[in-house]
N, CA and C atoms of all chains as a GROMACS GRO file, in nm:
protein
  621
    1VAL      N    1  13.718  16.400   6.148
    1VAL     CA    2  13.625  16.499   6.188
    1VAL      C    3  13.505  16.441   6.222
    2VAL      N    4  13.446  16.479   6.345
    2VAL     CA    5  13.314  16.418   6.380
    2VAL      C    6  13.212  16.532   6.392
    3ASN      N    7  13.103  16.499   6.352
    3ASN     CA    8  12.984  16.597   6.339
    3ASN      C    9  12.868  16.522   6.401
    4ASP      N   10  12.822  16.574   6.524
    4ASP     CA   11  12.738  16.509   6.612
    4ASP      C   12  12.606  16.594   6.618
    5ARG      N   13  12.602  16.694   6.535
    5ARG     CA   14  12.491  16.802   6.543
    5ARG      C   15  12.359  16.686   6.552
    6TRP      N   16  12.339  16.590   6.487
    6TRP     CA   17  12.222  16.516   6.486
    6TRP      C   18  12.227  16.381   6.599
    7GLN      N   19  12.330  16.388   6.678
    7GLN     CA   20  12.347  16.287   6.778
    7GLN      C   21  12.341  16.151   6.712
    8THR      N   22  12.409  16.134   6.603
    8THR     CA   23  12.405  15.990   6.532
    8THR      C   24  12.521  15.897   6.572
    9ASP      N   25  12.614  15.970   6.643
    9ASP     CA   26  12.742  15.900   6.660
    9ASP      C   27  12.764  15.875   6.805
   10LEU      N   28  12.675  15.853   6.883
   10LEU     CA   29  12.696  15.855   7.033
   10LEU      C   30  12.780  15.756   7.078
   11LEU      N   31  12.772  15.628   7.001
   11LEU     CA   32  12.890  15.519   7.032
   11LEU      C   33  13.031  15.570   7.008
   12PHE      N   34  13.029  15.628   6.894
   12PHE     CA   35  13.174  15.681   6.879
   12PHE      C   36  13.215  15.784   6.968
   13ARG      N   37  13.122  15.869   7.011
   13ARG     CA   38  13.162  15.976   7.112
   13ARG      C   39  13.198  15.922   7.256
   14ARG      N   40  13.123  15.803   7.285
   14ARG     CA   41  13.160  15.725   7.407
   14ARG      C   42  13.296  15.673   7.416
   15LEU      N   43  13.324  15.603   7.282
   15LEU     CA   44  13.450  15.537   7.275
   15LEU      C   45  13.567  15.645   7.276
   16MET      N   46  13.557  15.763   7.238
   16MET     CA   47  13.647  15.857   7.220
   16MET      C   48  13.664  15.942   7.345
   17GLY      N   49  13.553  15.923   7.433
   17GLY     CA   50  13.567  16.004   7.562
   17GLY      C   51  13.519  16.155   7.537
   18LEU      N   52  13.429  16.167   7.450
   18LEU     CA   53  13.383  16.308   7.412
   18LEU      C   54  13.238  16.310   7.489
   19ARG      N   55  13.220  16.426   7.516
   19ARG     CA   56  13.079  16.464   7.614
   19ARG      C   57  12.993  16.550   7.537
   20PRO      N   58  12.894  16.582   7.570
   20PRO     CA   59  12.802  16.646   7.477
   20PRO      C   60  12.862  16.780   7.442
   21ALA      N   61  12.832  16.831   7.318
   21ALA     CA   62  12.900  16.942   7.277
   21ALA      C   63  12.853  17.083   7.352
   22ARG      N   64  12.738  17.067   7.407
   22ARG     CA   65  12.688  17.191   7.481
   22ARG      C   66  12.651  17.147   7.615
   23GLY      N   67  12.654  17.238   7.727
   23GLY     CA   68  12.619  17.197   7.848
   23GLY      C   69  12.748  17.194   7.926
   24SER      N   70  12.748  17.153   8.049
   24SER     CA   71  12.875  17.136   8.130
   24SER      C   72  12.895  16.993   8.197
   25PHE      N   73  13.001  16.977   8.220
   25PHE     CA   74  13.029  16.864   8.305
   25PHE      C   75  12.964  16.866   8.453
   26ASP      N   76  12.883  16.761   8.486
   26ASP     CA   77  12.839  16.771   8.630
   26ASP      C   78  12.911  16.751   8.732
   27LEU      N   79  13.007  16.636   8.711
   27LEU     CA   80  13.104  16.593   8.829
   27LEU      C   81  13.242  16.603   8.776
   28PHE      N   82  13.325  16.551   8.870
   28PHE     CA   83  13.455  16.539   8.838
   28PHE      C   84  13.473  16.426   8.734
   29LEU      N   85  13.573  16.439   8.649
   29LEU     CA   86  13.580  16.324   8.561
   29LEU      C   87  13.701  16.254   8.602
   30LYS      N   88  13.684  16.113   8.581
   30LYS     CA   89  13.781  16.037   8.645
   30LYS      C   90  13.909  16.033   8.544
   31ARG      N   91  13.898  16.069   8.401
   31ARG     CA   92  14.000  16.080   8.331
   31ARG      C   93  13.985  16.212   8.257
   32VAL      N   94  14.076  16.245   8.196
   32VAL     CA   95  14.066  16.382   8.116
   32VAL      C   96  13.983  16.347   7.994
   33THR      N   97  13.875  16.457   7.993
   33THR     CA   98  13.749  16.427   7.898
   33THR      C   99  13.744  16.551   7.837
   34ALA      N  100  13.697  16.553   7.719
   34ALA     CA  101  13.687  16.685   7.635
   34ALA      C  102  13.535  16.685   7.584
   35ARG      N  103  13.495  16.823   7.599
   35ARG     CA  104  13.382  16.868   7.525
   35ARG      C  105  13.419  16.936   7.400
   36ASP      N  106  13.337  16.929   7.289
   36ASP     CA  107  13.374  16.974   7.166
   36ASP      C  108  13.268  17.051   7.095
   37PRO      N  109  13.249  17.162   7.152
   37PRO     CA  110  13.139  17.253   7.104
   37PRO      C  111  13.191  17.315   6.971
   38GLY      N  112  13.105  17.342   6.873
   38GLY     CA  113  13.155  17.430   6.767
   38GLY      C  114  13.135  17.582   6.813
   39VAL      N  115  13.200  17.673   6.759
   39VAL     CA  116  13.202  17.805   6.811
   39VAL      C  117  13.072  17.884   6.769
   40GLY      N  118  13.007  17.821   6.654
   40GLY     CA  119  12.879  17.852   6.623
   40GLY      C  120  12.775  17.742   6.629
   41THR      N  121  12.676  17.741   6.560
   41THR     CA  122  12.576  17.625   6.559
   41THR      C  123  12.622  17.526   6.466
   42SER      N  124  12.719  17.554   6.380
   42SER     CA  125  12.777  17.444   6.286
   42SER      C  126  12.910  17.419   6.315
   43TYR      N  127  12.955  17.291   6.302
   43TYR     CA  128  13.086  17.258   6.317
   43TYR      C  129  13.185  17.319   6.194
   44GLY      N  130  13.135  17.322   6.081
   44GLY     CA  131  13.192  17.378   5.988
   44GLY      C  132  13.152  17.517   5.942
   45TYR      N  133  13.229  17.586   5.862
   45TYR     CA  134  13.170  17.737   5.834
   45TYR      C  135  13.046  17.713   5.767
   46ASN      N  136  12.948  17.821   5.805
   46ASN     CA  137  12.827  17.802   5.750
   46ASN      C  138  12.799  17.975   5.714
   47ARG      N  139  12.809  17.999   5.594
   47ARG     CA  140  12.786  18.152   5.542
   47ARG      C  141  12.655  18.223   5.588
   48GLN      N  142  12.547  18.126   5.632
   48GLN     CA  143  12.430  18.193   5.678
   48GLN      C  144  12.429  18.254   5.819
   49GLU      N  145  12.534  18.205   5.898
   49GLU     CA  146  12.559  18.236   6.030
   49GLU      C  147  12.630  18.390   6.054
   50THR      N  148  12.565  18.457   6.140
   50THR     CA  149  12.609  18.602   6.167
   50THR      C  150  12.681  18.594   6.314
   51ASP      N  151  12.740  18.695   6.360
   51ASP     CA  152  12.795  18.701   6.489
   51ASP      C  153  12.690  18.665   6.602
   52ALA      N  154  12.561  18.688   6.571
   52ALA     CA  155  12.467  18.654   6.681
   52ALA      C  156  12.450  18.499   6.678
   53ASP      N  157  12.499  18.434   6.581
   53ASP     CA  158  12.472  18.297   6.597
   53ASP      C  159  12.606  18.216   6.661
   54TYR      N  160  12.709  18.306   6.693
   54TYR     CA  161  12.826  18.239   6.748
   54TYR      C  162  12.804  18.242   6.896
   55ALA      N  163  12.862  18.147   6.991
   55ALA     CA  164  12.852  18.160   7.125
   55ALA      C  165  12.930  18.276   7.167
   56PRO      N  166  12.884  18.343   7.249
   56PRO     CA  167  12.953  18.457   7.327
   56PRO      C  168  13.049  18.424   7.403
   57PHE      N  169  13.182  18.503   7.397
   57PHE     CA  170  13.311  18.443   7.465
   57PHE      C  171  13.282  18.454   7.623
   58GLU      N  172  13.239  18.565   7.671
   58GLU     CA  173  13.225  18.612   7.803
   58GLU      C  174  13.109  18.521   7.868
   59GLN      N  175  13.006  18.518   7.800
   59GLN     CA  176  12.906  18.451   7.876
   59GLN      C  177  12.880  18.296   7.860
   60THR      N  178  12.954  18.248   7.753
   60THR     CA  179  12.924  18.105   7.715
   60THR      C  180  13.075  18.015   7.710
   61LEU      N  181  13.142  18.074   7.616
   61LEU     CA  182  13.271  17.996   7.584
   61LEU      C  183  13.376  17.995   7.700
   62PHE      N  184  13.393  18.110   7.760
   62PHE     CA  185  13.494  18.119   7.862
   62PHE      C  186  13.436  18.049   7.966
   63PRO      N  187  13.323  18.069   8.030
   63PRO     CA  188  13.280  17.987   8.145
   63PRO      C  189  13.277  17.822   8.113
   64ASP      N  190  13.236  17.802   7.997
   64ASP     CA  191  13.242  17.645   7.976
   64ASP      C  192  13.398  17.602   7.984
   65PHE      N  193  13.492  17.667   7.934
   65PHE     CA  194  13.631  17.643   7.931
   65PHE      C  195  13.678  17.619   8.084
   66VAL      N  196  13.659  17.716   8.156
   66VAL     CA  197  13.723  17.710   8.275
   66VAL      C  198  13.664  17.610   8.362
   67SER      N  199  13.533  17.596   8.343
   67SER     CA  200  13.453  17.501   8.449
   67SER      C  201  13.490  17.365   8.402
   68ALA      N  202  13.526  17.337   8.279
   68ALA     CA  203  13.569  17.210   8.217
   68ALA      C  204  13.715  17.178   8.292
   69VAL      N  205  13.807  17.266   8.279
   69VAL     CA  206  13.934  17.247   8.335
   69VAL      C  207  13.923  17.223   8.489
   70ALA      N  208  13.828  17.277   8.561
   70ALA     CA  209  13.844  17.257   8.695
   70ALA      C  210  13.778  17.125   8.732
   71LYS      N  211  13.721  17.052   8.634
   71LYS     CA  212  13.662  16.927   8.665
   71LYS      C  213  13.728  16.831   8.598
   72ASN      N  214  13.865  16.851   8.547
   72ASN     CA  215  13.941  16.758   8.487
   72ASN      C  216  13.912  16.741   8.340
   73GLY      N  217  13.836  16.834   8.280
   73GLY     CA  218  13.801  16.832   8.134
   73GLY      C  219  13.879  16.922   8.058
   74ARG      N  220  13.848  16.913   7.934
   74ARG     CA  221  13.916  16.990   7.841
   74ARG      C  222  13.794  17.043   7.732
   75LEU      N  223  13.839  17.159   7.670
   75LEU     CA  224  13.734  17.222   7.571
   75LEU      C  225  13.795  17.208   7.441
   76LEU      N  226  13.742  17.136   7.343
   76LEU     CA  227  13.789  17.135   7.212
   76LEU      C  228  13.700  17.221   7.141
   77LEU      N  229  13.746  17.342   7.093
   77LEU     CA  230  13.661  17.428   7.035
   77LEU      C  231  13.677  17.423   6.892
   78HIS      N  232  13.577  17.387   6.814
   78HIS     CA  233  13.585  17.378   6.672
   78HIS      C  234  13.568  17.529   6.590
   79VAL      N  235  13.658  17.532   6.506
   79VAL     CA  236  13.633  17.667   6.402
   79VAL      C  237  13.618  17.600   6.275
   80GLY      N  238  13.570  17.680   6.199
   80GLY     CA  239  13.542  17.640   6.046
   80GLY      C  240  13.602  17.737   5.949
   81PRO      N  241  13.707  17.720   5.880
   81PRO     CA  242  13.753  17.813   5.781
   81PRO      C  243  13.641  17.829   5.682
   82ALA      N  244  13.639  17.955   5.637
   82ALA     CA  245  13.546  17.999   5.519
   82ALA      C  246  13.594  17.942   5.391
   83GLY      N  247  13.483  17.940   5.314
   83GLY     CA  248  13.516  17.867   5.176
   83GLY      C  249  13.622  17.983   5.092
   84GLY      N  250  13.658  17.937   4.987
   84GLY     CA  251  13.753  18.018   4.906
   84GLY      C  252  13.897  18.019   4.970
   85GLY      N  253  13.921  18.122   5.042
   85GLY     CA  254  14.067  18.136   5.088
   85GLY      C  255  14.110  18.066   5.216
   86GLY      N  256  14.002  17.999   5.271
   86GLY     CA  257  14.021  17.918   5.382
   86GLY      C  258  14.043  17.982   5.514
   87GLN      N  259  14.008  18.106   5.513
   87GLN     CA  260  14.050  18.199   5.634
   87GLN      C  261  13.938  18.172   5.743
   88ILE      N  262  14.000  18.194   5.880
   88ILE     CA  263  13.904  18.199   5.988
   88ILE      C  264  13.823  18.317   5.977
   89PRO      N  265  13.690  18.313   5.977
   89PRO     CA  266  13.617  18.437   5.971
   89PRO      C  267  13.628  18.512   6.112
   90PRO      N  268  13.615  18.643   6.068
   90PRO     CA  269  13.630  18.752   6.192
   90PRO      C  270  13.551  18.720   6.320
   91GLU      N  271  13.431  18.649   6.310
   91GLU     CA  272  13.346  18.632   6.420
   91GLU      C  273  13.414  18.506   6.489
   92GLN      N  274  13.482  18.430   6.430
   92GLN     CA  275  13.546  18.309   6.501
   92GLN      C  276  13.680  18.371   6.538
   93ARG      N  277  13.747  18.420   6.470
   93ARG     CA  278  13.889  18.463   6.503
   93ARG      C  279  13.883  18.553   6.641
   94SER      N  280  13.779  18.657   6.644
   94SER     CA  281  13.763  18.734   6.761
   94SER      C  282  13.765  18.646   6.899
   95ARG      N  283  13.668  18.547   6.881
   95ARG     CA  284  13.661  18.448   7.000
   95ARG      C  285  13.802  18.375   7.043
   96LEU      N  286  13.873  18.324   6.946
   96LEU     CA  287  13.997  18.279   6.961
   96LEU      C  288  14.097  18.372   7.022
   97GLU      N  289  14.075  18.483   6.980
   97GLU     CA  290  14.177  18.605   7.017
   97GLU      C  291  14.143  18.619   7.156
   98ALA      N  292  14.017  18.627   7.195
   98ALA     CA  293  13.988  18.662   7.341
   98ALA      C  294  14.027  18.570   7.428
   99PHE      N  295  14.032  18.431   7.390
   99PHE     CA  296  14.096  18.308   7.463
   99PHE      C  297  14.242  18.341   7.482
  100GLY      N  298  14.312  18.375   7.380
  100GLY     CA  299  14.472  18.404   7.368
  100GLY      C  300  14.484  18.509   7.468
  101ALA      N  301  14.414  18.644   7.473
  101ALA     CA  302  14.425  18.736   7.547
  101ALA      C  303  14.426  18.720   7.692
  102TRP      N  304  14.320  18.627   7.740
  102TRP     CA  305  14.294  18.590   7.865
  102TRP      C  306  14.423  18.498   7.918
  103LEU      N  307  14.443  18.408   7.834
  103LEU     CA  308  14.554  18.312   7.866
  103LEU      C  309  14.694  18.366   7.869
  104ASP      N  310  14.728  18.479   7.782
  104ASP     CA  311  14.838  18.543   7.802
  104ASP      C  312  14.864  18.608   7.944
  105ALA      N  313  14.749  18.654   7.983
  105ALA     CA  314  14.766  18.712   8.129
  105ALA      C  315  14.743  18.614   8.247
  106ASN      N  316  14.665  18.511   8.222
  106ASN     CA  317  14.623  18.433   8.328
  106ASN      C  318  14.649  18.289   8.298
  107GLY      N  319  14.729  18.238   8.222
  107GLY     CA  320  14.752  18.097   8.173
  107GLY      C  321  14.795  18.015   8.290
  108GLU      N  322  14.875  18.076   8.387
  108GLU     CA  323  14.912  17.991   8.487
  108GLU      C  324  14.820  17.928   8.570
  109ALA      N  325  14.703  17.996   8.567
  109ALA     CA  326  14.584  17.935   8.640
  109ALA      C  327  14.519  17.821   8.594
  110VAL      N  328  14.545  17.778   8.448
  110VAL     CA  329  14.493  17.673   8.411
  110VAL      C  330  14.581  17.581   8.324
  111THR      N  331  14.697  17.629   8.278
  111THR     CA  332  14.782  17.547   8.206
  111THR      C  333  14.874  17.467   8.289
  112GLY      N  334  14.887  17.330   8.270
  112GLY     CA  335  14.941  17.241   8.343
  112GLY      C  336  14.891  17.218   8.490
  113THR      N  337  14.772  17.255   8.516
  113THR     CA  338  14.712  17.228   8.631
  113THR      C  339  14.625  17.103   8.635
  114ARG      N  340  14.582  17.059   8.763
  114ARG     CA  341  14.505  16.960   8.786
  114ARG      C  342  14.389  17.001   8.876
  115PRO      N  343  14.279  16.932   8.881
  115PRO     CA  344  14.175  16.968   8.962
  115PRO      C  345  14.197  16.983   9.096
  116TYR      N  346  14.156  17.089   9.183
  116TYR     CA  347  14.143  17.080   9.335
  116TYR      C  348  14.049  16.981   9.384
  117HIS      N  349  14.058  16.961   9.519
  117HIS     CA  350  13.971  16.872   9.572
  117HIS      C  351  13.813  16.911   9.554
  118VAL      N  352  13.810  17.070   9.554
  118VAL     CA  353  13.677  17.131   9.539
  118VAL      C  354  13.689  17.184   9.403
  119ALA      N  355  13.570  17.146   9.296
  119ALA     CA  356  13.591  17.216   9.173
  119ALA      C  357  13.531  17.351   9.167
  120GLY      N  358  13.437  17.380   9.239
  120GLY     CA  359  13.384  17.521   9.220
  120GLY      C  360  13.318  17.576   9.348
  121ALA      N  361  13.285  17.720   9.359
  121ALA     CA  362  13.221  17.769   9.469
  121ALA      C  363  13.147  17.883   9.386
  122THR      N  364  13.083  17.975   9.478
  122THR     CA  365  13.044  18.107   9.436
  122THR      C  366  13.097  18.204   9.528
  123THR      N  367  13.100  18.330   9.497
  123THR     CA  368  13.134  18.445   9.556
  123THR      C  369  12.992  18.494   9.644
  124ALA      N  370  13.014  18.569   9.738
  124ALA     CA  371  12.907  18.621   9.807
  124ALA      C  372  12.810  18.705   9.709
  125ASP      N  373  12.862  18.748   9.608
  125ASP     CA  374  12.776  18.806   9.498
  125ASP      C  375  12.712  18.712   9.396
  126GLY      N  376  12.728  18.581   9.416
  126GLY     CA  377  12.688  18.487   9.324
  126GLY      C  378  12.751  18.457   9.213
  127LEU      N  379  12.878  18.511   9.200
  127LEU     CA  380  12.977  18.480   9.073
  127LEU      C  381  13.022  18.346   9.084
  128PRO      N  382  13.053  18.249   8.987
  128PRO     CA  383  13.101  18.130   8.986
  128PRO      C  384  13.264  18.154   9.008
  129VAL      N  385  13.308  18.058   9.090
  129VAL     CA  386  13.456  18.046   9.118
  129VAL      C  387  13.503  17.903   9.086
  130TRP      N  388  13.595  17.905   9.003
  130TRP     CA  389  13.645  17.755   8.980
  130TRP      C  390  13.776  17.753   9.018
  131PHE      N  391  13.817  17.629   9.074
  131PHE     CA  392  13.961  17.607   9.133
  131PHE      C  393  14.043  17.506   9.033
  132THR      N  394  14.168  17.543   9.054
  132THR     CA  395  14.272  17.436   8.987
  132THR      C  396  14.375  17.435   9.089
  133GLN      N  397  14.472  17.334   9.071
  133GLN     CA  398  14.588  17.333   9.148
  133GLN      C  399  14.716  17.285   9.074
  134ALA      N  400  14.824  17.350   9.114
  134ALA     CA  401  14.948  17.295   9.050
  134ALA      C  402  15.041  17.271   9.170
  135PRO      N  403  15.155  17.204   9.131
  135PRO     CA  404  15.248  17.192   9.242
  135PRO      C  405  15.284  17.314   9.324
  136GLY      N  406  15.231  17.319   9.446
  136GLY     CA  407  15.266  17.427   9.542
  136GLY      C  408  15.160  17.532   9.543
  137ARG      N  409  15.067  17.528   9.457
  137ARG     CA  410  14.957  17.631   9.473
  137ARG      C  411  14.818  17.603   9.434
  138VAL      N  412  14.728  17.666   9.473
  138VAL     CA  413  14.598  17.668   9.438
  138VAL      C  414  14.543  17.783   9.367
  139ASN      N  415  14.474  17.778   9.237
  139ASN     CA  416  14.433  17.881   9.181
  139ASN      C  417  14.273  17.904   9.204
  140ALA      N  418  14.227  18.018   9.206
  140ALA     CA  419  14.087  18.050   9.198
  140ALA      C  420  14.052  18.139   9.090
  141VAL      N  421  13.957  18.099   9.007
  141VAL     CA  422  13.917  18.193   8.883
  141VAL      C  423  13.778  18.245   8.924
  142VAL      N  424  13.771  18.374   8.940
  142VAL     CA  425  13.631  18.418   8.967
  142VAL      C  426  13.582  18.464   8.831
  143VAL      N  427  13.486  18.398   8.786
  143VAL     CA  428  13.410  18.435   8.653
  143VAL      C  429  13.320  18.557   8.668
  144GLY      N  430  13.335  18.647   8.590
  144GLY     CA  431  13.243  18.749   8.593
  144GLY      C  432  13.308  18.894   8.592
  145ARG      N  433  13.234  18.985   8.660
  145ARG     CA  434  13.292  19.111   8.678
  145ARG      C  435  13.256  19.144   8.811
  146PRO      N  436  13.343  19.100   8.923
  146PRO     CA  437  13.322  19.142   9.042
  146PRO      C  438  13.351  19.286   9.060
  147THR      N  439  13.275  19.362   9.157
  147THR     CA  440  13.306  19.511   9.187
  147THR      C  441  13.356  19.522   9.319
  148GLY      N  442  13.390  19.632   9.346
  148GLY     CA  443  13.442  19.660   9.495
  148GLY      C  444  13.596  19.621   9.501
  149ALA      N  445  13.655  19.606   9.616
  149ALA     CA  446  13.790  19.572   9.640
  149ALA      C  447  13.796  19.446   9.700
  150THR      N  448  13.675  19.387   9.744
  150THR     CA  449  13.677  19.252   9.822
  150THR      C  450  13.592  19.143   9.744
  151VAL      N  451  13.650  19.013   9.735
  151VAL     CA  452  13.568  18.900   9.692
  151VAL      C  453  13.568  18.814   9.797
  152ARG      N  454  13.447  18.769   9.832
  152ARG     CA  455  13.437  18.659   9.934
  152ARG      C  456  13.408  18.549   9.855
  153ILE      N  457  13.484  18.428   9.873
  153ILE     CA  458  13.461  18.296   9.823
  153ILE      C  459  13.392  18.220   9.933
  154ARG      N  460  13.256  18.179   9.897
  154ARG     CA  461  13.176  18.119  10.020
  154ARG      C  462  13.207  17.968  10.016
  155GLY      N  463  13.220  17.912  10.132
  155GLY     CA  464  13.234  17.780  10.169
  155GLY      C  465  13.359  17.709  10.136
  156VAL      N  466  13.447  17.792  10.088
  156VAL     CA  467  13.588  17.742  10.078
  156VAL      C  468  13.697  17.817  10.157
  157SER      N  469  13.766  17.756  10.246
  157SER     CA  470  13.863  17.838  10.310
  157SER      C  471  14.000  17.782  10.298
  158CYS      N  472  14.089  17.858  10.245
  158CYS     CA  473  14.216  17.832  10.246
  158CYS      C  474  14.284  17.802  10.377
  159PRO      N  475  14.372  17.710  10.375
  159PRO     CA  476  14.436  17.656  10.503
  159PRO      C  477  14.478  17.763  10.593
  160ARG      N  478  14.456  17.743  10.720
  160ARG     CA  479  14.483  17.844  10.815
  160ARG      C  480  14.642  17.835  10.876
  161ARG      N  481  14.698  17.720  10.842
  161ARG     CA  482  14.840  17.704  10.868
  161ARG      C  483  14.926  17.826  10.822
  162ALA      N  484  15.042  17.840  10.888
  162ALA     CA  485  15.114  17.953  10.854
  162ALA      C  486  15.172  17.948  10.712
  163GLY      N  487  15.158  18.038  10.638
  163GLY     CA  488  15.219  18.065  10.508
  163GLY      C  489  15.100  18.019  10.396
  164ALA      N  490  15.008  17.935  10.426
  164ALA     CA  491  14.920  17.888  10.340
  164ALA      C  492  14.845  17.978  10.245
  165CYS      N  493  14.813  18.088  10.320
  165CYS     CA  494  14.727  18.197  10.240
  165CYS      C  495  14.811  18.320  10.216
  166SER      N  496  14.948  18.300  10.219
  166SER     CA  497  15.023  18.422  10.213
  166SER      C  498  15.041  18.460  10.057
  167ALA      N  499  15.007  18.362   9.972
  167ALA     CA  500  15.021  18.407   9.830
  167ALA      C  501  14.950  18.531   9.785
  168THR      N  502  15.016  18.606   9.713
  168THR     CA  503  14.936  18.731   9.689
  168THR      C  504  14.936  18.766   9.538
  169ALA      N  505  14.992  18.657   9.446
  169ALA     CA  506  14.996  18.680   9.328
  169ALA      C  507  14.861  18.699   9.254
  170ALA      N  508  14.837  18.795   9.171
  170ALA     CA  509  14.734  18.819   9.091
  170ALA      C  510  14.768  18.844   8.944
  171TRP      N  511  14.708  18.773   8.855
  171TRP     CA  512  14.753  18.805   8.726
  171TRP      C  513  14.677  18.886   8.643
  172VAL      N  514  14.756  19.399   9.325
  172VAL     CA  515  14.793  19.283   9.426
  172VAL      C  516  14.674  19.265   9.510
  173VAL      N  517  14.673  19.152   9.556
  173VAL     CA  518  14.542  19.103   9.633
  173VAL      C  519  14.597  19.018   9.750
  174THR      N  520  14.548  19.033   9.864
  174THR     CA  521  14.575  18.954   9.985
  174THR      C  522  14.474  18.855  10.005
  175VAL      N  523  14.511  18.742  10.052
  175VAL     CA  524  14.415  18.632  10.082
  175VAL      C  525  14.430  18.594  10.223
  176ARG      N  526  14.292  18.571  10.267
  176ARG     CA  527  14.278  18.531  10.412
  176ARG      C  528  14.157  18.444  10.428
  177PRO      N  529  14.159  18.349  10.526
  177PRO     CA  530  14.030  18.269  10.550
  177PRO      C  531  13.935  18.348  10.650
  178SER      N  532  13.821  18.338  10.640
  178SER     CA  533  13.723  18.415  10.736
  178SER      C  534  13.590  18.333  10.734
  179GLY      N  535  13.582  18.264  10.850
  179GLY     CA  536  13.453  18.198  10.866
  179GLY      C  537  13.420  18.096  10.772
  180GLY      N  538  13.518  18.024  10.729
  180GLY     CA  539  13.473  17.914  10.648
  180GLY      C  540  13.476  17.978  10.496
  181SER      N  541  13.502  18.080  10.483
  181SER     CA  542  13.529  18.160  10.342
  181SER      C  543  13.667  18.194  10.314
  182THR      N  544  13.684  18.216  10.189
  182THR     CA  545  13.822  18.283  10.151
  182THR      C  546  13.795  18.422  10.099
  183VAL      N  547  13.865  18.510  10.170
  183VAL     CA  548  13.839  18.655  10.118
  183VAL      C  549  13.964  18.709  10.048
  184LEU      N  550  13.944  18.752   9.932
  184LEU     CA  551  14.035  18.822   9.841
  184LEU      C  552  14.024  18.978   9.871
  185THR      N  553  14.107  19.047   9.895
  185THR     CA  554  14.111  19.191   9.913
  185THR      C  555  14.199  19.239   9.814
  186PHE      N  556  14.164  19.325   9.719
  186PHE     CA  557  14.253  19.379   9.629
  186PHE      C  558  14.293  19.515   9.646
  187ASP      N  559  14.391  19.570   9.610
  187ASP     CA  560  14.440  19.705   9.661
  187ASP      C  561  14.363  19.804   9.548
  188HIS      N  562  14.271  19.781   9.497
  188HIS     CA  563  14.200  19.880   9.402
  188HIS      C  564  14.062  19.823   9.387
  189GLU      N  565  13.965  19.916   9.352
  189GLU     CA  566  13.835  19.863   9.322
  189GLU      C  567  13.831  19.798   9.181
  190LEU      N  568  13.774  19.688   9.190
  190LEU     CA  569  13.746  19.596   9.043
  190LEU      C  570  13.637  19.678   8.974
  191ASP      N  571  13.674  19.692   8.829
  191ASP     CA  572  13.590  19.765   8.755
  191ASP      C  573  13.554  19.674   8.629
  192GLY      N  574  13.588  19.555   8.624
  192GLY     CA  575  13.562  19.473   8.514
  192GLY      C  576  13.684  19.465   8.414
  193THR      N  577  13.802  19.531   8.439
  193THR     CA  578  13.925  19.527   8.382
  193THR      C  579  13.964  19.383   8.346
  194TYR      N  580  13.944  19.314   8.455
  194TYR     CA  581  13.992  19.165   8.432
  194TYR      C  582  13.888  19.069   8.375
  195ALA      N  583  13.778  19.126   8.328
  195ALA     CA  584  13.690  19.028   8.261
  195ALA      C  585  13.734  18.946   8.145
  196PRO      N  586  13.690  18.824   8.146
  196PRO     CA  587  13.582  18.750   8.192
  196PRO      C  588  13.614  18.704   8.323
  197ALA      N  589  13.734  18.716   8.371
  197ALA     CA  590  13.763  18.639   8.506
  197ALA      C  591  13.876  18.699   8.580
  198VAL      N  592  13.872  18.699   8.692
  198VAL     CA  593  14.001  18.723   8.779
  198VAL      C  594  14.051  18.586   8.823
  199ALA      N  595  14.183  18.582   8.792
  199ALA     CA  596  14.256  18.443   8.833
  199ALA      C  597  14.352  18.492   8.942
  200VAL      N  598  14.338  18.421   9.056
  200VAL     CA  599  14.415  18.464   9.177
  200VAL      C  600  14.477  18.318   9.224
  201GLN      N  601  14.610  18.339   9.283
  201GLN     CA  602  14.645  18.217   9.359
  201GLN      C  603  14.611  18.233   9.486
  202ILE      N  604  14.536  18.147   9.556
  202ILE     CA  605  14.477  18.162   9.689
  202ILE      C  606  14.548  18.094   9.789
  203GLY      N  607  14.633  17.989   9.768
  203GLY     CA  608  14.688  17.927   9.873
  203GLY      C  609  14.801  17.849   9.820
  204SER      N  610  14.878  17.772   9.901
  204SER     CA  611  14.969  17.689   9.865
  204SER      C  612  14.932  17.548   9.918
  205VAL      N  613  14.983  17.429   9.862
  205VAL     CA  614  14.936  17.290   9.891
  205VAL      C  615  15.067  17.222   9.952
  206ARG      N  616  15.045  17.152  10.044
  206ARG     CA  617  15.158  17.088  10.096
  206ARG      C  618  15.192  16.958   9.995
  207ARG      N  619  15.316  16.961   9.959
  207ARG     CA  620  15.348  16.855   9.873
  207ARG      C  621  15.401  16.746   9.930
   0.00000   0.00000   0.00000
């Protein structure tokens, strides 16, 4: 168990291929590299923390996750069981369940994928888009809540050759 | 269902219904194939 809240183990983190717990990868990573944020402000359970102290799934944890995957990264999300019964507190469990629900529906977009040659883009509405690829397909993950029936991904064009854009799967 | 087409250097996804946040926090779409 590594606790780097005080940034005292930078050498260890470098040796282990870990990156800062908060923030995002700036570039493609040459090898699979992990970020390891705690779901709250502590790596372990802190009875002083409330739900407001935990990173929000939609605004922080999920965008961190999908952007890391698009850049050949991984997200190691720390949770800390509560004292006594050792149960995962509801504030932490709800975030894990949110990941599970999204992955149940959309897991193909990230599981077993590799980075595409372009990591990300934005929509015409300014929403971030992250790309992954797997044998035979390219996936786009539009983060946020797009409205309307059309989403334009700026600056990235799927190939024009016959059949290249014919995939119509939406999960 | 969503259709995908290139348009002026962009990729346009057209859904058969209005998006209303149902897919939050993200919509994942297969946008193309890769030559193997």
